[in-house]
C-alpha positions in Angstrom: -4.6 18.4 -80.3 -3.5 17.0 -83.8 -6.1 14.3 -83.6 -8.8 17.0 -83.5 -7.5 18.5 -86.8 -8.7 16.9 -90.0 -7.5 18.2 -93.4 -10.4 18.5 -95.8 -8.7 19.7 -99.0 -5.3 21.0 -100.2 -5.2 23.1 -103.4 -2.6 24.8 -105.4 -3.8 28.4 -106.1 -2.5 31.0 -108.5 -3.8 34.6 -108.0 -2.9 38.0 -109.4 -1.3 40.1 -106.7 -1.9 43.9 -106.2 1.2 44.5 -108.3 -0.2 42.5 -111.2 2.2 39.7 -110.7 1.1 36.1 -110.1 1.1 34.8 -106.5 1.4 31.1 -105.9 -0.1 29.8 -102.7 -1.2 26.5 -101.2 -4.7 26.7 -99.7 -5.6 24.2 -97.0 -9.2 23.7 -95.6 -9.4 21.8 -92.3 -11.7 21.0 -89.5 -11.1 21.3 -85.7 -13.2 18.7 -84.2 -16.7 19.4 -85.4 -16.0 23.1 -86.2 -14.9 24.6 -89.5 -13.9 24.4 -92.2 -11.1 26.8 -91.6 -8.7 28.0 -94.3 -5.0 28.7 -94.3 -3.1 30.0 -97.3 0.7 29.7 -97.4 2.9 31.0 -100.2 4.3 28.1 -102.1 7.9 29.1 -101.5 7.3 29.1 -97.7 5.1 26.0 -97.5 6.1 23.1 -95.4 4.3 20.5 -93.3 5.8 22.0 -90.2 4.6 25.5 -91.0 1.1 24.3 -91.9 0.9 22.1 -88.7 2.0 25.1 -86.6 -0.7 27.4 -88.0 -3.5 24.7 -87.8 -2.5 23.9 -84.2 -2.6 27.6 -83.3 -6.1 27.9 -84.6 -7.1 24.7 -82.8 -5.8 26.1 -79.5 -7.8 29.3 -79.9 -11.0 27.3 -80.8 -10.4 25.2 -77.6 -10.5 28.5 -75.5 -14.0 29.5 -76.8 -17.0 28.7 -74.6 -18.8 25.8 -76.1 -22.4 24.7 -75.4 -22.9 21.5 -73.6 -24.0 18.7 -76.0 -27.5 17.6 -75.1 -28.1 14.0 -74.3 -29.4 12.1 -77.3 -33.2 11.7 -77.4 -34.2 8.1 -77.6 -36.3 7.4 -80.7 -39.9 6.7 -80.0 -42.0 5.6 -83.0 -45.3 7.2 -83.4 -48.3 5.4 -81.9 -50.1 3.0 -84.1 -53.6 4.0 -85.1 -56.4 2.3 -83.2 -59.1 0.4 -85.2 
């Protein structure tokens, strides 16, 4: 599963909470295979690689359970016919 997860960006974000105080979070965008990006925000004080990995893997497991369309076979390229003279 972890090889299907690709981190796209990691950002340190400061927002104003409902109580007017600043909230410090780390926002991570990632892909699961060809799907996404998905976003996880974790408070800076609770952030760790283990917590992030656990959340991303949980999302990846759920994505894996969804019905996915079969990939069509690639169509071979055929150049247009040359004009006749």
